[in-house]
C-alpha positions in Angstrom: 41.9 -72.8 -33.3 38.3 -73.6 -32.8 35.6 -71.1 -33.3 32.3 -71.0 -31.7 29.2 -68.9 -32.5 27.2 -67.3 -29.9 23.6 -66.5 -30.4 22.3 -63.0 -30.0 18.6 -62.9 -29.3 16.8 -60.2 -31.2 13.9 -58.4 -29.8 10.8 -58.0 -31.8 9.0 -54.7 -32.2 6.3 -54.2 -29.6 7.5 -56.7 -27.1 9.6 -55.7 -24.1 11.1 -52.7 -25.8 7.9 -50.7 -26.1 5.8 -49.1 -23.3 2.5 -50.4 -22.0 -0.7 -48.5 -21.4 0.0 -48.6 -17.6 3.4 -46.9 -18.1 1.8 -44.2 -20.3 -0.9 -43.5 -17.6 1.8 -43.2 -14.9 3.9 -40.8 -17.1 0.8 -38.7 -17.9 -0.2 -38.5 -14.2 3.3 -37.4 -13.1 3.4 -34.8 -15.9 0.0 -33.5 -14.8 1.1 -33.2 -11.2 4.3 -31.3 -12.2 2.2 -29.0 -14.4 -0.3 -28.4 -11.5 2.6 -27.5 -9.2 4.1 -25.1 -11.7 0.7 -23.4 -12.2 0.2 -23.0 -8.5 3.7 -21.5 -8.1 3.0 -19.2 -11.0 -0.3 -18.0 -9.5 1.3 -17.5 -6.0 4.2 -15.6 -7.5 1.8 -13.3 -9.4 -0.2 -12.6 -6.3 2.9 -11.9 -4.3 4.3 -9.6 -6.9 0.9 -7.7 -6.9 1.0 -7.4 -3.1 4.6 -6.0 -3.2 3.6 -3.5 -5.9 0.6 -2.4 -3.8 2.8 -1.9 -0.7 5.2 0.2 -2.8 2.3 2.3 -4.1 0.9 2.7 -0.6 4.3 3.7 0.8 5.0 6.2 -2.0 1.6 7.8 -1.7 1.8 8.1 2.1 5.3 9.5 2.0 4.4 12.1 -0.6 1.2 13.1 1.2 2.9 13.4 4.6 5.8 15.4 3.1 3.4 17.8 1.4 1.2 18.3 4.4 4.2 18.7 6.7 5.8 21.3 4.5 2.6 23.3 4.1 1.8 23.3 7.8 5.3 24.2 9.0 5.4 27.2 6.6 1.8 28.4 7.0 0.8 31.6 8.8 -2.0 30.1 10.7 -4.9 27.6 10.8 -8.1 29.2 9.7 -10.5 26.2 10.1 -10.5 22.6 11.2 -12.9 19.8 11.4 -12.3 16.0 11.5 -12.1 15.8 7.7 -11.3 19.4 6.5 -8.2 21.5 7.4 -7.9 25.1 6.1 -4.6 27.0 6.5 -3.3 30.3 5.3 -0.1 30.0 3.3 2.8 32.5 3.7 1.5 34.4 0.6 -2.0 34.7 2.3 -3.7 32.2 0.0 -5.9 29.7 1.7 -5.0 26.0 1.3 -7.7 23.4 2.0 -7.0 19.7 2.8 -10.2 17.7 2.4 -10.8 14.0 3.1 -13.7 12.5 1.1 -14.9 9.2 2.7 -17.1 8.4 -0.3 -14.2 8.5 -2.8 -11.5 7.5 -0.2 -9.3 10.4 -1.2 -7.4 13.3 0.4 -7.2 16.4 -1.8 -5.2 19.6 -1.5 -6.8 22.7 -2.9 -4.8 26.0 -3.3 -6.5 28.7 -5.3 -7.8 27.0 -8.5 -5.4 24.1 -8.3 -6.6 20.8 -6.8 -4.4 17.8 -6.3 -5.2 14.3 -5.0 -2.6 13.3 -2.4 -4.0 10.0 -1.2 -6.1 7.3 -2.9 -7.7 4.3 -1.1 -7.7 6.2 2.2 -10.1 4.3 4.6 -10.0 6.8 7.5 -8.5 10.2 8.1 -8.8 12.7 10.9 -7.4 16.2 11.6 -7.2 17.6 15.1 -5.7 20.9 16.3 -3.9 21.5 19.6 -1.8 24.0 21.5 1.9 23.6 21.9 1.8 23.2 25.7 2.4 19.6 26.8 0.1 17.9 29.3 2.1 17.2 32.4 3.7 13.7 32.6 2.9 12.8 29.0 3.7 13.5 25.4 0.2 14.8 24.7 -0.6 18.4 24.0 -3.7 20.4 25.1 -6.4 20.6 22.5 -6.9 24.0 21.0 -10.2 25.7 21.7 -10.3 27.5 18.3 -8.3 27.6 15.1 -6.8 30.9 16.2 -5.1 29.2 19.2 -3.9 26.2 17.2 -0.2 25.7 17.1 -0.1 22.0 16.4 -2.0 19.9 13.9 -2.4 16.1 14.5 -3.3 14.1 11.5 -4.0 10.3 11.3 -4.9 8.1 8.4 -5.1 4.5 7.3 -5.0 3.4 3.6 -5.5 0.1 1.9 -5.5 -1.6 -1.6 -7.3 -4.5 -3.1 -5.9 -7.6 -4.8 -8.2 -9.5 -7.2 -11.3 -7.8 -5.7 -10.6 -8.3 -2.0 -8.9 -5.9 0.4 -5.5 -7.4 1.1 -2.9 -4.7 1.7 -3.3 -2.2 4.5 -0.7 0.4 5.3 -0.1 0.9 9.0 -1.8 3.9 10.4 0.2 7.1 9.6 0.2 9.7 12.4 1.9 12.9 12.7 2.0 15.9 15.1 3.1 18.9 13.0 4.1 22.1 14.7 3.4 25.4 13.0 6.7 27.3 13.0 5.5 30.9 12.4 3.3 31.1 15.5 4.9 31.9 18.8 
């Protein structure tokens, strides 16, 4: 039996086994691009999360304000005063309740006796209007009331918004309601 030796070439340190400066630059560039993409996704996710949180806050505030206003109006004895931004009603116990929209602070507040509660924050516009219960022929509109004493329906309309990072980004759709006072005939 004959034996033969085969040679195995050994590589030297730093020759083909190592990496070159060009390869390091390419790897650094690719890593930088991946980090840039991850940072962009992170910022977009943060902005989207903030927008969703604002929408939830807007929806909760609008729902609570509308529920409170509707409950008070349906149970009240009568409307005692109304302007575009202030509505005054008489509660079943005879206590006046005042809803006031302050455009400077963008808030809707409810005042009953010595108790004042802010119902809406970030409210851009709000208007109250009183009407009679009689419908206008051929439409869903009602005749406007001449005085608070003849008011049997209160129309309310508002629009609220929030800001994200210093700019107005979320706007809740205009909330409108036509609320009928039940205790008046």
